[in-house]
VOBA-1610 file (N, C-alpha, C; in pm, whole numbers, padded with zeros to 5 digits, always signed):
BEGIN
Unk-02686-05968+07740Unk-02706-05951+07599Unk-02576-05910+07531Unk-02506-05817+07587Unk-02384-05766+07525Unk-02280-05876+07511Unk-02261-05956+07616Unk-02158-06059+07614Unk-02189-06165+07510Unk-02313-06215+07508Unk-02348-06317+07410Unk-02344-06261+07268Unk-02394-06140+07249Unk-02392-06078+07117Unk-02249-06059+07068Unk-02164-06012+07156Unk-02023-05992+07122Unk-01962-06124+07074Unk-01986-06233+07145Unk-01929-06362+07110Unk-01980-06412+06974Unk-02110-06399+06951Unk-02168-06444+06824Unk-02115-06360+06708Unk-02114-06230+06724Unk-02066-06141+06618Unk-01920-06167+06587Unk-01838-06180+06689Unk-01695-06205+06668Unk-01674-06338+06596Unk-01746-06441+06637Unk-01729-06573+06577Unk-01780-06582+06435Unk-01889-06514+06406Unk-01952-06526+06274Unk-01911-06418+06175Unk-01883-06297+06225Unk-01862-06185+06134Unk-01724-06121+06144Unk-01652-06149+06251Unk-01518-06094+06264Unk-01510-05963+06340Unk-01386-05917+06354Unk-01359-05801+06437Unk-01418-05670+06386Unk-01421-05643+06254Unk-01484-05518+06209Unk-01630-05507+06253Unk-01701-05619+06252Unk-01841-05618+06297Unk-01850-05596+06447Unk-01754-05651+06522Unk-01749-05628+06667Unk-01731-05480+06695Unk-01639-05417+06623Unk-01615-05274+06641Unk-01743-05193+06613Unk-01811-05226+06503Unk-01936-05156+06469Unk-02041-05178+06577Unk-02051-05299+06627Unk-02146-05330+06734Unk-02117-05247+06858Unk-01991-05245+06899Unk-01953-05172+07020Unk-01968-05021+07005Unk-01942-04969+06885Unk-01950-04824+06864Unk-02090-04776+06830Unk-02167-04857+06754Unk-02295-04810+06703Unk-02418-04864+06775Unk-02409-04984+06828Unk-02526-05047+06889Unk-02524-05038+07041Unk-02416-05078+07103Unk-02409-05084+07249Unk-02442-04951+07316Unk-02396-04838+07266Unk-02427-04713+07336Unk-02575-04672+07334Unk-02654-04729+07244Unk-02792-04683+07227Unk-02893-04742+07324Unk-02903-04873+07338Unk-03001-04922+07435Unk-02950-04905+07578Unk-03043-04912+07670Unk-03003-04909+07811Unk-02945-05045+07846Unk-02825-05046+07898Unk-02759-05170+07938Unk-02772-05181+08090Unk-02823-05293+08135Unk-02837-05320+08278Unk-02726-05416+08315Unk-02626-05367+08387Unk-02511-05448+08423Unk-02547-05542+08537Unk-02493-05660+08534Unk-02519-05760+08636Unk-02438-05726+08761Unk-02510-05710+08872Unk-02441-05682+08998Unk-02414-05813+09073Unk-02347-05801+09185Unk-02307-05920+09261Unk-02427-06001+09310Unk-02532-05935+09357Unk-02650-06005+09408Unk-02720-06083+09296Unk-02733-06020+09179Unk-02795-06087+09066Unk-02712-06207+09023Unk-02581-06189+09016Unk-02492-06299+08977Unk-02502-06414+09077Unk-02507-06382+09205Unk-02517-06485+09309Unk-02648-06562+09296Unk-02759-06491+09278Unk-02890-06556+09264Unk-02896-06643+09139Unk-02842-06594+09029Unk-02842-06671+08905Unk-02753-06794+08917Unk-02639-06782+08984Unk-02550-06896+09004Unk-02619-07003+09088Unk-02690-06961+09192Unk-02763-07056+09277Unk-02873-07125+09196Unk-02942-07050+09111Unk-03047-07108+09027Unk-02989-07209+08928Unk-02870-07179+08876Unk-02805-07271+08782Unk-02772-07402+08852Unk-02717-07394+08972Unk-02684-07515+09047Unk-02811-07592+09084Unk-02917-07521+09120Unk-03042-07586+09157Unk-03107-07655+09037Unk-03095-07595+08919Unk-03155-07652+08798Unk-03085-07782+08759Unk-02953-07788+08778Unk-02875-07909+08756Unk-02903-07974+08621Unk-02895-07892+08515Unk-02916-07948+08381Unk-02836-07872+08277Unk-02805-07942+08171Unk-02731-07881+08061Unk-02823-07795+07977Unk-02765-07704+07903Unk-02841-07623+07810Unk-02894-07493+07867Unk-02901-07483+07996Unk-02946-07361+08061Unk-02822-07282+08100Unk-02814-07157+08057Unk-02691-07082+08078Unk-02702-06983+08194Unk-02587-06952+08249Unk-02579-06849+08353Unk-02624-06714+08296Unk-02596-06690+08170Unk-02639-06565+08106Unk-02791-06556+08107Unk-02859-06665+08069Unk-03006-06665+08072Unk-03058-06639+08212Unk-03001-06707+08310Unk-03048-06692+08447Unk-03022-06552+08502Unk-02912-06490+08463Unk-02889-06349+08499Unk-02995-06261+08435Unk-03029-06291+08311Unk-03134-06215+08242Unk-03266-06228+08315Unk-03302-06352+08354Unk-03428-06374+08425Unk-03432-06294+08555Unk-03324-06300+08630Unk-03318-06227+08758Unk-03332-06077+08736Unk-03261-06025+08638Unk-03265-05882+08607Unk-03403-05840+08560Unk-03463-05920+08473Unk-03596-05887+08422Unk-03700-05887+08534Unk-03692-05984+08623Unk-03786-05986+08736Unk-03768-05863+08823Unk-03642-05828+08850Unk-03613-05711+08935Unk-03669-05583+08872Unk-03663-05574+08740Unk-03709-05454+08669Unk-03857-05459+08631Unk-03922-05572+08658Unk-04064-05586+08624Unk-04089-05608+08476Unk-03993-05660+08405Unk-04008-05687+08261Unk-04071-05824+08245Unk-04182-05832+08172Unk-04254-05959+08155Unk-04244-06016+08014Unk-04207-05935+07914Unk-04198-05986+07777Unk-04061-05954+07720Unk-04018-06040+07626Unk-03884-06029+07571Unk-03883-06075+07426Unk-03806-06006+07342Unk-03784-06050+07206Unk-03670-06151+07209Unk-03703-06276+07180Unk-03601-06381+07183Unk-03649-06504+07108Unk-03553-06583+07065Unk-03582-06714+07008Unk-03543-06825+07106Unk-03503-06787+07224Unk-03457-06880+07326Unk-03577-06932+07405Unk-03602-07062+07397Unk-03719-07123+07461Unk-03716-07113+07613Unk-03600-07094+07672Unk-03589-07090+07817Unk-03668-06973+07878Unk-03679-06863+07807Unk-03752-06749+07861Unk-03899-06784+07884Unk-03959-06854+07788Unk-04099-06897+07804Unk-04109-07000+07917Unk-04013-07092+07923Unk-04014-07193+08027Unk-04006-07132+08167Unk-03942-07016+08176Unk-03929-06949+08306Unk-04034-06840+08329Unk-04140-06845+08249Unk-04256-06761+08277Unk-04265-06627+08207Unk-04178-06603+08109Unk-04182-06475+08038Unk-04260-06490+07907Unk-04324-06382+07867Unk-04390-06378+07736Unk-04281-06352+07632Unk-04278-06432+07528Unk-04174-06415+07427Unk-04235-06364+07295Unk-04158-06282+07228Unk-04192-06229+07097Unk-04073-06259+07007Unk-04084-06319+06894Unk-04210-06363+06833Unk-04265-06487+06894
//
């Protein structure tokens, strides 16, 4: 989440917004960092899927969410539903 958010904010709103995001938003939610095992599993899933449009970031999220027992997510990304998660909205 942090990496994708950082990229979107920087591209659309510029560096002052990035600074505000890093100082005001990032410290508040719990951030689950991707470890080596999660990255390896997500990379293998990406290669197995063999299709465009599915990102390593999404697959890392799926792996992390499964590990933590998270079943629902606030997102507009259709891939979460396709991979079995309940999406809101």
